[in-house]
DRENTOR-442637 format. One record per residue (C-alpha): residue in one letter; x, y, z negated. Coordinates in steps of 0.02 Angstrom, whole numbers, padded with zeros to 5 digits. Layout:
BEGIN
{node 'a',{X,Y,Z}}
...
***
This chain:
BEGIN
{node 'm',{-00225,-00794,00021}}
{node 'r',{-00258,-00778,00207}}
{node 'g',{-00278,-00587,00257}}
{node 'r',{-00193,-00522,00092}}
{node 'r',{-00050,-00418,00115}}
{node 'd',{00083,-00417,-00002}}
{node 'r',{00095,-00244,-00117}}
{node 's',{00253,-00268,-00180}}
{node 'p',{00375,-00159,-00133}}
{node 'g',{00517,-00245,-00022}}
{node 'd',{00685,-00159,00008}}
{node 'a',{00668,-00088,00131}}
{node 'v',{00537,00024,00037}}
{node 'r',{00626,00042,-00109}}
{node 'g',{00778,00117,-00019}}
{node 'r',{00672,00254,00037}}
{node 'a',{00595,00260,-00121}}
{node 'd',{00724,00378,-00202}}
{node 'k',{00734,00514,-00064}}
{node 'v',{00536,00540,-00058}}
{node 'p',{00525,00631,-00229}}
{node 'r',{00663,00757,-00184}}
{node 'a',{00620,00810,00004}}
{node 'l',{00429,00819,-00062}}
{node 'f',{00453,00892,-00253}}
{node 'g',{00654,00953,-00274}}
{node 'p',{00735,00871,-00421}}
{node 'l',{00640,00785,-00535}}
{node 'p',{00636,00764,-00756}}
{node 'w',{00586,00604,-00735}}
{node 'p',{00623,00437,-00659}}
{node 'c',{00498,00404,-00527}}
{node 'p',{00566,00281,-00361}}
{node 's',{00492,00135,-00432}}
{node 'y',{00309,00229,-00444}}
{node 'i',{00337,00309,-00266}}
{node 'a',{00407,00147,-00189}}
{node 't',{00249,00073,-00251}}
{node 'i',{00157,00205,-00153}}
{node 'i',{00248,00189,-00005}}
{node 'q',{00223,00019,-00001}}
{node 'y',{00035,00043,-00035}}
{node 'e',{-00002,00196,00105}}
{node 's',{00133,00133,00268}}
{node 'g',{00189,-00017,00230}}
{node 'g',{00387,00042,00208}}
{node 'n',{00359,00117,00406}}
{node 'p',{00426,00293,00417}}
{node 'n',{00323,00295,00587}}
{node 'a',{00183,00228,00505}}
{node 'i',{00008,00336,00587}}
{node 'n',{-00170,00332,00526}}
{node 'r',{-00293,00322,00679}}
{node 'w',{-00448,00266,00580}}
{node 'd',{-00485,00375,00437}}
{node 't',{-00572,00576,00425}}
{node 'n',{-00421,00644,00459}}
{node 'w',{-00343,00581,00614}}
{node 'd',{-00556,00610,00662}}
{node 'a',{-00506,00798,00616}}
{node 'g',{-00346,00804,00718}}
{node 'h',{-00238,00791,00576}}
{node 'p',{-00178,00598,00542}}
{node 's',{-00106,00535,00388}}
{node 'k',{00082,00513,00423}}
{node 'g',{00254,00430,00374}}
{node 'l',{00290,00333,00226}}
{node 'm',{00168,00437,00122}}
{node 'q',{00017,00448,00239}}
{node 't',{00037,00642,00204}}
{node 'i',{-00048,00756,00333}}
{node 'd',{00036,00910,00413}}
{node 'p',{-00024,01052,00332}}
{node 't',{-00003,00974,00170}}
{node 'f',{00163,00912,00188}}
{node 'n',{00211,01081,00274}}
{node 'r',{00167,01167,00109}}
{node 'y',{00248,01054,-00017}}
{node 'a',{00404,00990,00065}}
{node 'm',{00551,01104,00007}}
{node 'a',{00683,01205,00105}}
{node 'g',{00784,01092,00248}}
{node 'h',{00644,00957,00232}}
{node 't',{00524,00967,00391}}
{node 'n',{00526,00791,00473}}
{node 'i',{00374,00714,00397}}
{node 'y',{00418,00527,00437}}
{node 'n',{00597,00553,00367}}
***
């Protein structure tokens, strides 16, 4: 169908999906890379440098960024120690 984006996680997304939970939440007691991969695919298409320039967060001066399209205040509040780069 024309204009339809493929929402299935590709290899690039799956390769990053196992790192996101550790960066945001630390070790998790349950496997979730496939769930995280789906979110990454939907939010950024697997582009770690993605920036949302069209929504209310952008208008307010804190755009959604990175694989999970997180805003800086949320990332800074919940990122685990040593994880300081919203794009990585």
